[in-house]
N, CA, C and O atoms as a GROMACS GRO file, in nm:
protein
  568
    1UNK      N    1   6.796  -4.517  -4.015
    1UNK     CA    2   6.669  -4.613  -4.088
    1UNK      C    3   6.536  -4.544  -4.066
    1UNK      O    4   6.504  -4.491  -3.960
    2UNK      N    5   6.452  -4.552  -4.189
    2UNK     CA    6   6.315  -4.491  -4.199
    2UNK      C    7   6.239  -4.573  -4.118
    2UNK      O    8   6.273  -4.691  -4.102
    3UNK      N    9   6.134  -4.524  -4.061
    3UNK     CA   10   6.050  -4.636  -3.978
    3UNK      C   11   5.930  -4.663  -4.094
    3UNK      O   12   5.944  -4.607  -4.203
    4UNK      N   13   5.837  -4.732  -4.076
    4UNK     CA   14   5.722  -4.779  -4.162
    4UNK      C   15   5.661  -4.645  -4.230
    4UNK      O   16   5.644  -4.625  -4.351
    5UNK      N   17   5.631  -4.549  -4.112
    5UNK     CA   18   5.571  -4.444  -4.176
    5UNK      C   19   5.650  -4.326  -4.247
    5UNK      O   20   5.597  -4.237  -4.312
    6UNK      N   21   5.789  -4.341  -4.221
    6UNK     CA   22   5.855  -4.254  -4.323
    6UNK      C   23   5.897  -4.329  -4.452
    6UNK      O   24   5.924  -4.258  -4.549
    7UNK      N   25   5.905  -4.448  -4.464
    7UNK     CA   26   5.927  -4.534  -4.581
    7UNK      C   27   5.814  -4.516  -4.680
    7UNK      O   28   5.830  -4.531  -4.801
    8UNK      N   29   5.707  -4.486  -4.627
    8UNK     CA   30   5.596  -4.496  -4.736
    8UNK      C   31   5.580  -4.363  -4.816
    8UNK      O   32   5.597  -4.254  -4.760
    9UNK      N   33   5.552  -4.374  -4.930
    9UNK     CA   34   5.516  -4.246  -5.002
    9UNK      C   35   5.386  -4.271  -5.043
    9UNK      O   36   5.321  -4.374  -5.063
   10UNK      N   37   5.358  -4.126  -5.051
   10UNK     CA   38   5.213  -4.110  -5.077
   10UNK      C   39   5.166  -4.173  -5.207
   10UNK      O   40   5.047  -4.201  -5.220
   11UNK      N   41   5.256  -4.198  -5.307
   11UNK     CA   42   5.229  -4.233  -5.440
   11UNK      C   43   5.223  -4.388  -5.442
   11UNK      O   44   5.166  -4.440  -5.537
   12UNK      N   45   5.273  -4.461  -5.349
   12UNK     CA   46   5.278  -4.606  -5.350
   12UNK      C   47   5.205  -4.659  -5.226
   12UNK      O   48   5.135  -4.589  -5.153
   13UNK      N   49   5.228  -4.785  -5.209
   13UNK     CA   50   5.170  -4.859  -5.099
   13UNK      C   51   5.216  -4.808  -4.953
   13UNK      O   52   5.335  -4.780  -4.940
   14UNK      N   53   5.160  -4.798  -4.882
   14UNK     CA   54   5.187  -4.741  -4.735
   14UNK      C   55   5.079  -4.705  -4.669
   14UNK      O   56   4.971  -4.746  -4.711
   15UNK      N   57   5.082  -4.626  -4.562
   15UNK     CA   58   4.977  -4.605  -4.446
   15UNK      C   59   4.840  -4.573  -4.539
   15UNK      O   60   4.730  -4.603  -4.494
   16UNK      N   61   4.854  -4.510  -4.668
   16UNK     CA   62   4.752  -4.452  -4.712
   16UNK      C   63   4.670  -4.586  -4.790
   16UNK      O   64   4.549  -4.578  -4.809
   17UNK      N   65   4.741  -4.697  -4.829
   17UNK     CA   66   4.703  -4.805  -4.881
   17UNK      C   67   4.610  -4.908  -4.775
   17UNK      O   68   4.663  -4.955  -4.675
   18UNK      N   69   4.485  -4.932  -4.804
   18UNK     CA   70   4.359  -4.980  -4.719
   18UNK      C   71   4.422  -5.094  -4.660
   18UNK      O   72   4.394  -5.117  -4.543
   19UNK      N   73   4.510  -5.178  -4.728
   19UNK     CA   74   4.572  -5.345  -4.676
   19UNK      C   75   4.663  -5.292  -4.578
   19UNK      O   76   4.694  -5.376  -4.494
   20UNK      N   77   4.715  -5.179  -4.561
   20UNK     CA   78   4.829  -5.144  -4.469
   20UNK      C   79   4.778  -5.174  -4.328
   20UNK      O   80   4.815  -5.265  -4.253
   21UNK      N   81   4.674  -5.064  -4.303
   21UNK     CA   82   4.625  -5.067  -4.170
   21UNK      C   83   4.593  -5.199  -4.098
   21UNK      O   84   4.641  -5.210  -3.985
   22UNK      N   85   4.513  -5.309  -4.150
   22UNK     CA   86   4.505  -5.433  -4.092
   22UNK      C   87   4.626  -5.476  -4.053
   22UNK      O   88   4.641  -5.514  -3.937
   23UNK      N   89   4.726  -5.474  -4.140
   23UNK     CA   90   4.835  -5.545  -4.122
   23UNK      C   91   4.938  -5.478  -3.977
   23UNK      O   92   4.981  -5.546  -3.884
   24UNK      N   93   4.951  -5.367  -3.992
   24UNK     CA   94   5.004  -5.271  -3.874
   24UNK      C   95   4.914  -5.310  -3.728
   24UNK      O   96   4.966  -5.327  -3.618
   25UNK      N   97   4.781  -5.318  -3.759
   25UNK     CA   98   4.699  -5.348  -3.646
   25UNK      C   99   4.720  -5.497  -3.579
   25UNK      O  100   4.718  -5.520  -3.458
   26UNK      N  101   4.740  -5.587  -3.678
   26UNK     CA  102   4.793  -5.723  -3.659
   26UNK      C  103   4.921  -5.736  -3.572
   26UNK      O  104   4.937  -5.800  -3.468
   27UNK      N  105   4.995  -5.669  -3.634
   27UNK     CA  106   5.148  -5.646  -3.576
   27UNK      C  107   5.185  -5.582  -3.443
   27UNK      O  108   5.283  -5.618  -3.378
   28UNK      N  109   5.116  -5.502  -3.411
   28UNK     CA  110   5.069  -5.399  -3.280
   28UNK      C  111   5.012  -5.517  -3.175
   28UNK      O  112   5.058  -5.531  -3.062
   29UNK      N  113   4.928  -5.581  -3.218
   29UNK     CA  114   4.873  -5.704  -3.136
   29UNK      C  115   4.948  -5.818  -3.096
   29UNK      O  116   4.919  -5.891  -3.002
   30UNK      N  117   5.082  -5.834  -3.199
   30UNK     CA  118   5.135  -5.953  -3.162
   30UNK      C  119   5.278  -5.930  -3.112
   30UNK      O  120   5.332  -6.012  -3.038
   31UNK      N  121   5.324  -5.845  -3.145
   31UNK     CA  122   5.448  -5.788  -3.075
   31UNK      C  123   5.470  -5.656  -3.024
   31UNK      O  124   5.410  -5.557  -3.065
   32UNK      N  125   5.571  -5.655  -2.918
   32UNK     CA  126   5.581  -5.558  -2.836
   32UNK      C  127   5.631  -5.408  -2.909
   32UNK      O  128   5.683  -5.411  -3.021
   33UNK      N  129   5.613  -5.298  -2.849
   33UNK     CA  130   5.652  -5.172  -2.931
   33UNK      C  131   5.807  -5.180  -2.934
   33UNK      O  132   5.864  -5.110  -3.018
   34UNK      N  133   5.878  -5.252  -2.856
   34UNK     CA  134   6.027  -5.216  -2.847
   34UNK      C  135   6.069  -5.308  -2.978
   34UNK      O  136   6.169  -5.259  -3.031
   35UNK      N  137   6.029  -5.409  -3.037
   35UNK     CA  138   6.043  -5.490  -3.145
   35UNK      C  139   5.985  -5.417  -3.273
   35UNK      O  140   6.045  -5.414  -3.381
   36UNK      N  141   5.881  -5.367  -3.254
   36UNK     CA  142   5.826  -5.295  -3.362
   36UNK      C  143   5.887  -5.168  -3.396
   36UNK      O  144   5.865  -5.120  -3.507
   37UNK      N  145   5.961  -5.110  -3.311
   37UNK     CA  146   6.035  -4.996  -3.331
   37UNK      C  147   6.188  -5.041  -3.418
   37UNK      O  148   6.247  -4.963  -3.493
   38UNK      N  149   6.218  -5.137  -3.399
   38UNK     CA  150   6.336  -5.172  -3.472
   38UNK      C  151   6.330  -5.237  -3.609
   38UNK      O  152   6.425  -5.284  -3.671
   39UNK      N  153   6.189  -5.233  -3.650
   39UNK     CA  154   6.145  -5.268  -3.810
   39UNK      C  155   6.163  -5.143  -3.877
   39UNK      O  156   6.105  -5.043  -3.835
   40UNK      N  157   6.232  -5.138  -3.970
   40UNK     CA  158   6.257  -5.033  -4.047
   40UNK      C  159   6.133  -5.020  -4.165
   40UNK      O  160   6.087  -4.910  -4.195
   41UNK      N  161   6.095  -5.123  -4.216
   41UNK     CA  162   5.998  -5.105  -4.329
   41UNK      C  163   5.893  -5.211  -4.321
   41UNK      O  164   5.932  -5.316  -4.269
   42UNK      N  165   5.771  -5.206  -4.361
   42UNK     CA  166   5.660  -5.304  -4.367
   42UNK      C  167   5.614  -5.297  -4.487
   42UNK      O  168   5.558  -5.195  -4.529
   43UNK      N  169   5.631  -5.402  -4.558
   43UNK     CA  170   5.584  -5.419  -4.700
   43UNK      C  171   5.464  -5.502  -4.718
   43UNK      O  172   5.468  -5.614  -4.667
   44UNK      N  173   5.345  -5.463  -4.788
   44UNK     CA  174   5.236  -5.550  -4.784
   44UNK      C  175   5.216  -5.544  -4.939
   44UNK      O  176   5.222  -5.446  -5.013
   45UNK      N  177   5.193  -5.662  -4.966
   45UNK     CA  178   5.212  -5.730  -5.102
   45UNK      C  179   5.058  -5.766  -5.134
   45UNK      O  180   4.988  -5.834  -5.059
   46UNK      N  181   5.016  -5.712  -5.255
   46UNK     CA  182   4.864  -5.719  -5.311
   46UNK      C  183   4.901  -5.874  -5.400
   46UNK      O  184   5.012  -5.907  -5.442
   47UNK      N  185   4.803  -5.932  -5.409
   47UNK     CA  186   4.782  -6.071  -5.490
   47UNK      C  187   4.802  -6.027  -5.634
   47UNK      O  188   4.754  -5.924  -5.680
   48UNK      N  189   4.881  -6.118  -5.703
   48UNK     CA  190   4.892  -6.081  -5.836
   48UNK      C  191   4.784  -6.128  -5.905
   48UNK      O  192   4.720  -6.231  -5.884
   49UNK      N  193   4.768  -6.042  -5.992
   49UNK     CA  194   4.665  -6.066  -6.111
   49UNK      C  195   4.688  -6.156  -6.217
   49UNK      O  196   4.802  -6.195  -6.241
   50UNK      N  197   4.582  -6.196  -6.289
   50UNK     CA  198   4.625  -6.313  -6.395
   50UNK      C  199   4.716  -6.222  -6.498
   50UNK      O  200   4.806  -6.278  -6.562
   51UNK      N  201   4.694  -6.099  -6.510
   51UNK     CA  202   4.778  -6.033  -6.600
   51UNK      C  203   4.930  -6.029  -6.569
   51UNK      O  204   5.012  -6.024  -6.660
   52UNK      N  205   4.964  -6.031  -6.444
   52UNK     CA  206   5.100  -6.030  -6.386
   52UNK      C  207   5.164  -6.172  -6.389
   52UNK      O  208   5.285  -6.194  -6.397
   53UNK      N  209   5.040  -6.290  -6.381
   53UNK     CA  210   5.108  -6.422  -6.367
   53UNK      C  211   5.152  -6.443  -6.512
   53UNK      O  212   5.261  -6.499  -6.520
   54UNK      N  213   5.094  -6.413  -6.630
   54UNK     CA  214   5.140  -6.473  -6.770
   54UNK      C  215   5.307  -6.442  -6.791
   54UNK      O  216   5.373  -6.536  -6.836
   55UNK      N  217   5.366  -6.336  -6.766
   55UNK     CA  218   5.498  -6.295  -6.774
   55UNK      C  219   5.562  -6.395  -6.694
   55UNK      O  220   5.647  -6.458  -6.756
   56UNK      N  221   5.546  -6.425  -6.584
   56UNK     CA  222   5.590  -6.534  -6.492
   56UNK      C  223   5.611  -6.660  -6.545
   56UNK      O  224   5.716  -6.724  -6.543
   57UNK      N  225   5.499  -6.694  -6.594
   57UNK     CA  226   5.471  -6.844  -6.666
   57UNK      C  227   5.533  -6.856  -6.808
   57UNK      O  228   5.546  -6.962  -6.870
   58UNK      N  229   5.570  -6.727  -6.850
   58UNK     CA  230   5.639  -6.732  -6.992
   58UNK      C  231   5.804  -6.757  -6.979
   58UNK      O  232   5.872  -6.811  -7.066
   59UNK      N  233   5.856  -6.704  -6.845
   59UNK     CA  234   5.984  -6.731  -6.817
   59UNK      C  235   6.013  -6.863  -6.773
   59UNK      O  236   6.126  -6.898  -6.805
   60UNK      N  237   5.935  -6.964  -6.696
   60UNK     CA  238   5.962  -7.057  -6.636
   60UNK      C  239   5.970  -7.173  -6.756
   60UNK      O  240   6.063  -7.253  -6.752
   61UNK      N  241   5.872  -7.179  -6.860
   61UNK     CA  242   5.904  -7.285  -6.966
   61UNK      C  243   6.007  -7.251  -7.063
   61UNK      O  244   6.012  -7.311  -7.171
   62UNK      N  245   6.075  -7.174  -7.037
   62UNK     CA  246   6.197  -7.140  -7.140
   62UNK      C  247   6.323  -7.228  -7.093
   62UNK      O  248   6.404  -7.270  -7.176
   63UNK      N  249   6.336  -7.255  -6.950
   63UNK     CA  250   6.428  -7.339  -6.925
   63UNK      C  251   6.374  -7.500  -6.985
   63UNK      O  252   6.458  -7.586  -7.012
   64UNK      N  253   6.245  -7.525  -7.000
   64UNK     CA  254   6.220  -7.641  -7.064
   64UNK      C  255   6.249  -7.667  -7.217
   64UNK      O  256   6.278  -7.770  -7.275
   65UNK      N  257   6.232  -7.550  -7.257
   65UNK     CA  258   6.264  -7.545  -7.400
   65UNK      C  259   6.409  -7.554  -7.430
   65UNK      O  260   6.455  -7.616  -7.526
   66UNK      N  261   6.465  -7.501  -7.361
   66UNK     CA  262   6.625  -7.492  -7.350
   66UNK      C  263   6.691  -7.637  -7.350
   66UNK      O  264   6.783  -7.674  -7.423
   67UNK      N  265   6.616  -7.720  -7.244
   67UNK     CA  266   6.655  -7.859  -7.226
   67UNK      C  267   6.594  -7.949  -7.340
   67UNK      O  268   6.642  -8.061  -7.357
   68UNK      N  269   6.501  -7.909  -7.410
   68UNK     CA  270   6.437  -7.986  -7.540
   68UNK      C  271   6.543  -7.928  -7.661
   68UNK      O  272   6.574  -7.997  -7.758
   69UNK      N  273   6.579  -7.828  -7.642
   69UNK     CA  274   6.644  -7.776  -7.765
   69UNK      C  275   6.790  -7.874  -7.802
   69UNK      O  276   6.833  -7.880  -7.917
   70UNK      N  277   6.842  -7.934  -7.709
   70UNK     CA  278   6.948  -8.027  -7.716
   70UNK      C  279   6.896  -8.173  -7.814
   70UNK      O  280   6.971  -8.244  -7.880
   71UNK      N  281   6.777  -8.184  -7.802
   71UNK     CA  282   6.709  -8.289  -7.876
   71UNK      C  283   6.636  -8.238  -8.008
   71UNK      O  284   6.560  -8.314  -8.068
   72UNK      N  285   6.659  -8.113  -8.052
   72UNK     CA  286   6.569  -8.063  -8.155
   72UNK      C  287   6.442  -8.057  -8.128
   72UNK      O  288   6.378  -8.071  -8.232
   73UNK      N  289   6.367  -8.041  -8.023
   73UNK     CA  290   6.247  -8.067  -8.005
   73UNK      C  291   6.195  -7.931  -7.960
   73UNK      O  292   6.246  -7.863  -7.871
   74UNK      N  293   6.071  -7.895  -8.044
   74UNK     CA  294   6.013  -7.768  -8.006
   74UNK      C  295   5.894  -7.790  -7.932
   74UNK      O  296   5.829  -7.892  -7.955
   75UNK      N  297   5.854  -7.704  -7.843
   75UNK     CA  298   5.739  -7.724  -7.773
   75UNK      C  299   5.638  -7.582  -7.763
   75UNK      O  300   5.674  -7.469  -7.730
   76UNK      N  301   5.500  -7.627  -7.802
   76UNK     CA  302   5.399  -7.516  -7.804
   76UNK      C  303   5.306  -7.553  -7.701
   76UNK      O  304   5.262  -7.668  -7.690
   77UNK      N  305   5.274  -7.453  -7.620
   77UNK     CA  306   5.181  -7.463  -7.494
   77UNK      C  307   5.056  -7.375  -7.536
   77UNK      O  308   5.056  -7.254  -7.556
   78UNK      N  309   4.967  -7.449  -7.542
   78UNK     CA  310   4.825  -7.393  -7.585
   78UNK      C  311   4.773  -7.275  -7.471
   78UNK      O  312   4.817  -7.282  -7.356
   79UNK      N  313   4.701  -7.195  -7.498
   79UNK     CA  314   4.628  -7.110  -7.408
   79UNK      C  315   4.528  -7.189  -7.291
   79UNK      O  316   4.486  -7.149  -7.183
   80UNK      N  317   4.511  -7.321  -7.362
   80UNK     CA  318   4.426  -7.393  -7.242
   80UNK      C  319   4.541  -7.464  -7.152
   80UNK      O  320   4.533  -7.477  -7.030
   81UNK      N  321   4.628  -7.497  -7.219
   81UNK     CA  322   4.756  -7.570  -7.136
   81UNK      C  323   4.818  -7.447  -7.039
   81UNK      O  324   4.819  -7.472  -6.918
   82UNK      N  325   4.856  -7.353  -7.069
   82UNK     CA  326   4.889  -7.212  -6.994
   82UNK      C  327   4.776  -7.200  -6.887
   82UNK      O  328   4.813  -7.172  -6.773
   83UNK      N  329   4.665  -7.215  -6.905
   83UNK     CA  330   4.556  -7.183  -6.816
   83UNK      C  331   4.549  -7.300  -6.699
   83UNK      O  332   4.512  -7.285  -6.582
   84UNK      N  333   4.590  -7.413  -6.758
   84UNK     CA  334   4.557  -7.539  -6.664
   84UNK      C  335   4.722  -7.497  -6.542
   84UNK      O  336   4.718  -7.494  -6.419
   85UNK      N  337   4.824  -7.477  -6.612
   85UNK     CA  338   4.935  -7.454  -6.512
   85UNK      C  339   4.930  -7.345  -6.432
   85UNK      O  340   4.985  -7.346  -6.322
   86UNK      N  341   4.857  -7.227  -6.485
   86UNK     CA  342   4.838  -7.123  -6.384
   86UNK      C  343   4.744  -7.170  -6.280
   86UNK      O  344   4.771  -7.141  -6.163
   87UNK      N  345   4.639  -7.236  -6.306
   87UNK     CA  346   4.526  -7.292  -6.213
   87UNK      C  347   4.606  -7.364  -6.103
   87UNK      O  348   4.596  -7.333  -5.984
   88UNK      N  349   4.684  -7.458  -6.148
   88UNK     CA  350   4.734  -7.547  -6.064
   88UNK      C  351   4.854  -7.497  -5.983
   88UNK      O  352   4.869  -7.528  -5.865
   89UNK      N  353   4.954  -7.405  -6.063
   89UNK     CA  354   5.077  -7.318  -5.993
   89UNK      C  355   5.055  -7.228  -5.898
   89UNK      O  356   5.133  -7.222  -5.803
   90UNK      N  357   4.931  -7.131  -5.910
   90UNK     CA  358   4.918  -7.043  -5.843
   90UNK      C  359   4.818  -7.040  -5.753
   90UNK      O  360   4.724  -7.114  -5.785
   91UNK      N  361   4.801  -6.967  -5.629
   91UNK     CA  362   4.722  -6.912  -5.539
   91UNK      C  363   4.694  -6.757  -5.505
   91UNK      O  364   4.768  -6.662  -5.528
   92UNK      N  365   4.582  -6.757  -5.450
   92UNK     CA  366   4.584  -6.597  -5.402
   92UNK      C  367   4.692  -6.556  -5.284
   92UNK      O  368   4.736  -6.442  -5.273
   93UNK      N  369   4.722  -6.650  -5.208
   93UNK     CA  370   4.785  -6.612  -5.106
   93UNK      C  371   4.947  -6.650  -5.119
   93UNK      O  372   5.025  -6.595  -5.041
   94UNK      N  373   4.988  -6.728  -5.202
   94UNK     CA  374   5.115  -6.788  -5.276
   94UNK      C  375   5.172  -6.711  -5.373
   94UNK      O  376   5.294  -6.696  -5.376
   95UNK      N  377   5.076  -6.646  -5.475
   95UNK     CA  378   5.113  -6.623  -5.596
   95UNK      C  379   5.167  -6.697  -5.687
   95UNK      O  380   5.093  -6.789  -5.722
   96UNK      N  381   5.269  -6.693  -5.741
   96UNK     CA  382   5.335  -6.801  -5.833
   96UNK      C  383   5.416  -6.886  -5.776
   96UNK      O  384   5.489  -6.954  -5.848
   97UNK      N  385   5.421  -6.901  -5.644
   97UNK     CA  386   5.547  -6.969  -5.566
   97UNK      C  387   5.527  -7.100  -5.627
   97UNK      O  388   5.630  -7.150  -5.671
   98UNK      N  389   5.410  -7.174  -5.641
   98UNK     CA  390   5.424  -7.328  -5.687
   98UNK      C  391   5.435  -7.339  -5.826
   98UNK      O  392   5.433  -7.458  -5.856
   99UNK      N  393   5.446  -7.269  -5.918
   99UNK     CA  394   5.444  -7.277  -6.066
   99UNK      C  395   5.545  -7.361  -6.106
   99UNK      O  396   5.528  -7.450  -6.190
  100UNK      N  397   5.661  -7.337  -6.044
  100UNK     CA  398   5.762  -7.456  -6.086
  100UNK      C  399   5.736  -7.603  -6.037
  100UNK      O  400   5.783  -7.701  -6.095
  101UNK      N  401   5.665  -7.610  -5.937
  101UNK     CA  402   5.603  -7.753  -5.914
  101UNK      C  403   5.511  -7.783  -6.015
  101UNK      O  404   5.534  -7.886  -6.078
  102UNK      N  405   5.392  -7.703  -6.052
  102UNK     CA  406   5.298  -7.749  -6.153
  102UNK      C  407   5.366  -7.765  -6.313
  102UNK      O  408   5.315  -7.842  -6.395
  103UNK      N  409   5.462  -7.698  -6.338
  103UNK     CA  410   5.513  -7.747  -6.463
  103UNK      C  411   5.614  -7.869  -6.485
  103UNK      O  412   5.634  -7.933  -6.589
  104UNK      N  413   5.678  -7.885  -6.345
  104UNK     CA  414   5.724  -8.016  -6.321
  104UNK      C  415   5.654  -8.142  -6.350
  104UNK      O  416   5.684  -8.243  -6.413
  105UNK      N  417   5.522  -8.095  -6.264
  105UNK     CA  418   5.402  -8.216  -6.274
  105UNK      C  419   5.335  -8.242  -6.380
  105UNK      O  420   5.319  -8.354  -6.427
  106UNK      N  421   5.281  -8.110  -6.434
  106UNK     CA  422   5.213  -8.131  -6.547
  106UNK      C  423   5.277  -8.150  -6.680
  106UNK      O  424   5.235  -8.229  -6.765
  107UNK      N  425   5.401  -8.057  -6.695
  107UNK     CA  426   5.465  -8.065  -6.845
  107UNK      C  427   5.590  -8.156  -6.855
  107UNK      O  428   5.602  -8.235  -6.948
  108UNK      N  429   5.708  -8.139  -6.733
  108UNK     CA  430   5.801  -8.195  -6.762
  108UNK      C  431   5.801  -8.343  -6.736
  108UNK      O  432   5.873  -8.414  -6.807
  109UNK      N  433   5.730  -8.395  -6.643
  109UNK     CA  434   5.743  -8.526  -6.623
  109UNK      C  435   5.661  -8.606  -6.722
  109UNK      O  436   5.694  -8.723  -6.735
  110UNK      N  437   5.561  -8.561  -6.793
  110UNK     CA  438   5.467  -8.621  -6.896
  110UNK      C  439   5.572  -8.624  -7.022
  110UNK      O  440   5.584  -8.727  -7.087
  111UNK      N  441   5.656  -8.494  -7.057
  111UNK     CA  442   5.735  -8.486  -7.147
  111UNK      C  443   5.853  -8.617  -7.149
  111UNK      O  444   5.875  -8.686  -7.249
  112UNK      N  445   5.906  -8.629  -7.047
  112UNK     CA  446   6.013  -8.700  -6.986
  112UNK      C  447   5.968  -8.865  -7.022
  112UNK      O  448   6.048  -8.944  -7.071
  113UNK      N  449   5.834  -8.900  -6.989
  113UNK     CA  450   5.779  -9.026  -7.023
  113UNK      C  451   5.764  -9.054  -7.154
  113UNK      O  452   5.792  -9.163  -7.203
  114UNK      N  453   5.713  -8.943  -7.227
  114UNK     CA  454   5.684  -8.964  -7.358
  114UNK      C  455   5.816  -8.969  -7.425
  114UNK      O  456   5.815  -9.027  -7.534
  115UNK      N  457   5.927  -8.924  -7.386
  115UNK     CA  458   6.046  -8.931  -7.451
  115UNK      C  459   6.108  -9.067  -7.440
  115UNK      O  460   6.166  -9.126  -7.531
  116UNK      N  461   6.088  -9.116  -7.299
  116UNK     CA  462   6.152  -9.263  -7.269
  116UNK      C  463   6.069  -9.360  -7.356
  116UNK      O  464   6.124  -9.462  -7.398
  117UNK      N  465   5.936  -9.333  -7.387
  117UNK     CA  466   5.870  -9.432  -7.437
  117UNK      C  467   5.849  -9.448  -7.596
  117UNK      O  468   5.786  -9.534  -7.658
  118UNK      N  469   5.927  -9.329  -7.646
  118UNK     CA  470   5.935  -9.310  -7.787
  118UNK      C  471   5.816  -9.265  -7.834
  118UNK      O  472   5.790  -9.281  -7.953
  119UNK      N  473   5.719  -9.198  -7.741
  119UNK     CA  474   5.591  -9.134  -7.820
  119UNK      C  475   5.647  -8.984  -7.875
  119UNK      O  476   5.592  -8.925  -7.968
  120UNK      N  477   5.745  -8.939  -7.815
  120UNK     CA  478   5.817  -8.815  -7.890
  120UNK      C  479   5.934  -8.860  -7.935
  120UNK      O  480   6.001  -8.940  -7.870
  121UNK      N  481   5.962  -8.822  -8.026
  121UNK     CA  482   6.100  -8.838  -8.098
  121UNK      C  483   6.178  -8.716  -8.114
  121UNK      O  484   6.127  -8.605  -8.125
  122UNK      N  485   6.296  -8.738  -8.114
  122UNK     CA  486   6.418  -8.606  -8.143
  122UNK      C  487   6.370  -8.528  -8.249
  122UNK      O  488   6.327  -8.614  -8.327
  123UNK      N  489   6.348  -8.408  -8.305
  123UNK     CA  490   6.334  -8.343  -8.410
  123UNK      C  491   6.188  -8.315  -8.400
  123UNK      O  492   6.154  -8.250  -8.498
  124UNK      N  493   6.076  -8.341  -8.309
  124UNK     CA  494   5.960  -8.335  -8.315
  124UNK      C  495   5.915  -8.210  -8.268
  124UNK      O  496   5.980  -8.146  -8.186
  125UNK      N  497   5.794  -8.164  -8.321
  125UNK     CA  498   5.722  -8.036  -8.272
  125UNK      C  499   5.609  -8.096  -8.178
  125UNK      O  500   5.516  -8.166  -8.218
  126UNK      N  501   5.630  -8.057  -8.053
  126UNK     CA  502   5.505  -8.079  -7.957
  126UNK      C  503   5.423  -8.002  -7.914
  126UNK      O  504   5.455  -7.886  -7.886
  127UNK      N  505   5.316  -8.042  -7.901
  127UNK     CA  506   5.192  -7.956  -7.880
  127UNK      C  507   5.123  -7.986  -7.750
  127UNK      O  508   5.049  -8.084  -7.750
  128UNK      N  509   5.140  -7.906  -7.623
  128UNK     CA  510   5.095  -7.936  -7.512
  128UNK      C  511   4.969  -7.840  -7.504
  128UNK      O  512   4.961  -7.719  -7.522
  129UNK      N  513   4.858  -7.949  -7.467
  129UNK     CA  514   4.721  -7.882  -7.436
  129UNK      C  515   4.629  -7.939  -7.339
  129UNK      O  516   4.630  -8.062  -7.330
  130UNK      N  517   4.554  -7.878  -7.270
  130UNK     CA  518   4.489  -7.916  -7.169
  130UNK      C  519   4.379  -8.033  -7.218
  130UNK      O  520   4.308  -8.026  -7.318
  131UNK      N  521   4.385  -8.138  -7.121
  131UNK     CA  522   4.272  -8.253  -7.129
  131UNK      C  523   4.233  -8.276  -7.024
  131UNK      O  524   4.300  -8.363  -6.967
  132UNK      N  525   4.124  -8.224  -6.949
  132UNK     CA  526   4.076  -8.228  -6.847
  132UNK      C  527   4.164  -8.155  -6.735
  132UNK      O  528   4.190  -8.035  -6.742
  133UNK      N  529   4.202  -8.234  -6.638
  133UNK     CA  530   4.320  -8.170  -6.540
  133UNK      C  531   4.462  -8.220  -6.554
  133UNK      O  532   4.542  -8.227  -6.461
  134UNK      N  533   4.482  -8.252  -6.671
  134UNK     CA  534   4.654  -8.275  -6.733
  134UNK      C  535   4.661  -8.209  -6.858
  134UNK      O  536   4.571  -8.145  -6.913
  135UNK      N  537   4.794  -8.234  -6.904
  135UNK     CA  538   4.820  -8.168  -7.031
  135UNK      C  539   4.852  -8.300  -7.127
  135UNK      O  540   4.926  -8.389  -7.086
  136UNK      N  541   4.801  -8.306  -7.234
  136UNK     CA  542   4.802  -8.368  -7.341
  136UNK      C  543   4.912  -8.358  -7.428
  136UNK      O  544   4.894  -8.256  -7.496
  137UNK      N  545   5.027  -8.419  -7.462
  137UNK     CA  546   5.121  -8.409  -7.545
  137UNK      C  547   5.103  -8.477  -7.671
  137UNK      O  548   5.099  -8.600  -7.672
  138UNK      N  549   5.090  -8.405  -7.784
  138UNK     CA  550   5.089  -8.429  -7.933
  138UNK      C  551   5.210  -8.405  -8.008
  138UNK      O  552   5.271  -8.299  -7.996
  139UNK      N  553   5.249  -8.497  -8.084
  139UNK     CA  554   5.332  -8.482  -8.177
  139UNK      C  555   5.299  -8.440  -8.310
  139UNK      O  556   5.246  -8.507  -8.399
  140UNK      N  557   5.339  -8.315  -8.312
  140UNK     CA  558   5.286  -8.269  -8.472
  140UNK      C  559   5.353  -8.307  -8.584
  140UNK      O  560   5.295  -8.304  -8.692
  141UNK      N  561   5.468  -8.342  -8.574
  141UNK     CA  562   5.556  -8.386  -8.704
  141UNK      C  563   5.659  -8.478  -8.643
  141UNK      O  564   5.679  -8.477  -8.521
  142UNK      N  565   5.720  -8.554  -8.722
  142UNK     CA  566   5.855  -8.645  -8.693
  142UNK      C  567   5.985  -8.625  -8.777
  142UNK      O  568   6.084  -8.693  -8.755
   0.00000   0.00000   0.00000
């Protein structure tokens, strides 16, 4: 098994990466050398940029679109709506880990309520836009 030094390539993240040294130092302080010798690889992740997060956001609402398709409802998420979901569903340390929860809270639950109350009907085109710290659902046609 390769050790952390052997696994790192000069072209990619590894000992030459500035983020790698503080992590190794912290591990050396926290764990005994016997344990560290058994670790085959240390991977240091960089925070996701906003450009990295947009493709992740594109994949998750596809599941919402599929659920709405059974009722012939189309959904358009505006750029401001996307920004709201990214703001509430991501953070520097966790990346996009909470994006599913933000989509459920800001998009799926309001859509479900609007469907139950009849504000959105089958066959509608729905536009989700940011309205303060929430998404506003607007039925574009019926």
